[in-house]
N, C-alpha and C positions, 0 to 999 in steps of 0.2 A: 511144669512142662515135662513130658515123657518122650523118650526116643523109641522108635519102632524099627521096622525092617527097611533096608535099602531097596527091597524088591519093588514096592509100589512106584517109587520115583524112577527107578531104572526102566521099568516097563513103560511108564508114561513117556519118558524121553525117547525111548527106542521105537515104540510101536504106534505113537499117536499119528504120524503121517500115513501109516498103513490104513487107518480107518477111512481116510479120504479115498484111498485107492479102492477099498472094498465098495464104497458107495458108488464110485464111478463105474466100476465093473458091473455092479448090479443094474445100474441104469443102462449101460451098454447092452446087457443081456436082454432086457425088456425091449430095447429098441432094435434088436436083431443085429447088433454090430459087435465087432471084436473089442472095440474100446481101447483106451490107453493101458499100458502095462500096470500091473498091480503096484509096482514101486515107482510110478511116475512122479509122485510128490517128492520122493527122495532125489530123483534126477533133477527136478526143477530147482530144488533147494541148492544142490551142488552147482548148477549152472548159474544161478543168481549170485551165489557167494563169490564166483569167479569174475563177475562183472564189476564195472565201476558205477558210481552214482552221480546223477546230474541234479543240481539244485538251482532253483529259480532265484534270481536276485531279490525277489519280493519276499522270500521266506526268511525266517529267523531260526534261532537255535531250537525253537519249539518244534518245528517241522522235523529236524534231525533227531530230537529227543523222543518223539512220539513212538517210533518202532522199538527203540531200545527200552524205554520205560514200560511199554506194553508187554514186551517179551519177558522182562524181569518180573513184572507183576504176576503174570500167569505162571511163571516158573515157581515163584514163591507159593502161589495157590496150589500148585501140584505137590509141593512138599507136605501139604496138609491132607492129601487125599489117600485113603487106604486102598488096598487091593485084595479082594476076597476077604479072608479072615485076618489078613496081615494089616496091622495098624500102620498108619502113615509114619513117615520118617520123624515128623514132629507133630505132637498132638497135645492139646491142653483145653481146659474148659473155656468155652467161648470162641474156639478157633473157627467155628462155622460162620460167625459174624465177620471175622477177619477174612475168611475165604470169599465171602460175597463182596466185601469191599475191595479186595485185591482185584477181582474181576471188574468192579466198577472203576478202579483206578486205570486199568488197562483201557477200558472204553473211553474214559475221560481224555487220556492223552491221544488216543486215536482221533477223537472228535476235534480237539483243539489243533492237532497237526493238520487236519483237513481244513479247518477254518483259517489257519495261518497262511494258506496259499492265496487267500483273497478271492477264490473262485466261488461264484454263486452256485455253480453246479455241485461242487463238493459241499458247500454249505447246506444245500437242499438235502443231500444224503445224511449229513451230520444231524440235522434237525429231526429227521425221521428216526435215526438211530436212538437219539435221546428220548424221543417220545415213546417208542416201543419198549425201550429198556426200563423206563419209569413204570410202565404197566406190568412188565415181567417180574420186576424185583419183589413186589408184594407176594406174588405167587410162590417165589422161591423161598422167601423168609417164612411165610406161613406154613409151607410144606415142611421145611426143616424144623420149625417149632413143633409141629404135630409129631414128627418122628422123635424129636428130643423128649417130648413129654411121655411118649410111649416107652422109650428105652431108658429114661431116667439119666440121660447124659446130655451135655451141652457141647460136645466136641464131635467132629465128623467121624473120627475113628469109633467113638462110642455109639454114635447114631447108626453108622453104616456097617462097620465090621461086626458089630454085635447083632445085626439083623439076620434072622434065620427063619427056617420053616415055622418055628414057634411063634414068631411075630405075626406071620400070616394067619396062623390058627387063632391067635388071641385078638388080632385087630385087622383082619383081612380087608374089610370094607374101607377102613381108614387108609391103609397102605395102598390099596388100589386107586383111591382118589388122588393120593399124592403122586403115585406113579404116572397117572394120566396127566396131571398138572405139570409135572416135571418134563414130560415128553413135549408138551407144547412149548414150555420155556426153552427146552433144548433146541427145538427147531427155530425159535425166534432169536435166541442169543447167538446162534451159529449161522444166521442169515440163510436158512434153508427154506425150500418150498414147504408150506404155502405162504410163508411170510415174505421171503425174498428168494430170487432165483440167482444162484451163484454163477450161472452161465450167461446171464443176460448182459447186454451192453446198450440197452435202450434208456434214454435219459429219464423218462418219466417213471420208470419202474425200479431203478437201481437204488440200493440203500448202502450196503457195506462196500461193494466194489467201487462205488463212485468216490468214496472217501480216500481210497488208496491209489487213485489213478496217477498221481504225480510222483509216487514212490517207485524206485527202481533199484536194481542191483542188490547189495546186501540188505538195504532197508526193506525192500520187498520180501527178501528171504526171511527176515526177522518177523515180518507181519504174517507171512504164510505159515511159518512154523508156530508162531504164537496162536494163530487161529486153529491149527491142528491140536495144540496142547489144550486150548480152551474146549474144543469139541470133546477131547478125551476126558477131561476132568468133569465136565458136565454129564457126559455119558456115564461116568462112574456112578453118579447118583442114581441113574436108571438101572444099570446092571446090578448094582449091589442090592437093590430092592427086588428086581425081577428074577435074579438068579441067586438066591440066598443059600448057596452051597457052603456049609460049614462042617467039614468032616474032621477038622483038627489037623489034617495033613496040609501044610502050606503049599506044597506043589500041586496037589489035587485041587485045592480050592482056587489057586491062582490059574490053573489050566481052565477050570470051569468059568472063571471070570473072563479070561481072554476069549474063550469061545462065545461068551455072552456079548462081549464087545463086538466081535465079528458079526454076530447075529443082529446087533443094533445097526451096524453098517448096512446089512441087507435090508432091514426094515426101513431105514431112512431112504435107501435107494428105491425101494418099492413104493413108498409114499410119493417120492418125487416123480416116479414114472406113471403113477396112476391118477394124479390130480394136477390141476393147474394152480398157478399162483393166485392168491386171493386179491381182490381189489384192496387198495390201500385203506379205504374207509372201513373195510371189514376186519382188518388186522387188529385194531384196538378191541373190537368185540371179542375176538378169539382170545386175546390176552386177558381181558376182564373175565372171560369164562374160566381161564386157568386159575385166576385169583379166587374166583368163586369156588372152584373145586378144592383148592387148598384151604379156604376158609371153612368149607363144609367138613373137610377132613379134620381140621382143628376142633370143630364143635363135636364131631363124632368121637374124637379122642378124649374129650372132657366128660362124655356121658359114661 
């Protein structure tokens, strides 16, 4: 195991809620509205942390542990993510597998916390979450395997931080396929349009939001912050590939990376403003398509 810079984890902890603000501002721009403040997520987190939590008598310790374990899991995953040319705080061969399973652990506790309420409504959302994640994980693993084979490393820092313009010139078609696949996985894992609408409250269309309806106060703050961290770390996979600026100057590379994250927020907001949510029966087809793109990238990388 090697130790890298504190800069990646510091940027993740500080700026991840800002990505949600950029997305909401972009959607408000397309709708012709002023929209919420750019820092609205920070205000929401502060407000929720100052409130109390109400627990149903039907729930057990599982319901209370869900938000805490979920936040801890994605925090550990954030320690493995690089920033620009800066290696992650901790990196070792095979950490990309740990990264994927930490996100899976976060999802597992979110799901069982929803099931612990005994609500069939939340159980419906939990079943959809599990189904879609099972289809998204192969695309993520195959995409990471393709990049690992190209860069000769089996760690996230080796795969992402060492990706530069030379990678595009040597294997541009493979990287482009992985980038498109990761973007679909990013939208699905973060419950964004066209997979899920984070603003909806209709019973038949909710996936992620329905699983956290019974949470409030600090528990909801943990879930909201954990979702922001998850969006950031998955967005890192995209930005590291799409904006491979590697000048050797950590401040220049980090600034370009942060600008890339802001651009990602604009792109997501544009996608959500220009298309509707897919029918539930179409979502598996979209995720299978993402898996096919990653599989094709893996085959191209072997040629």
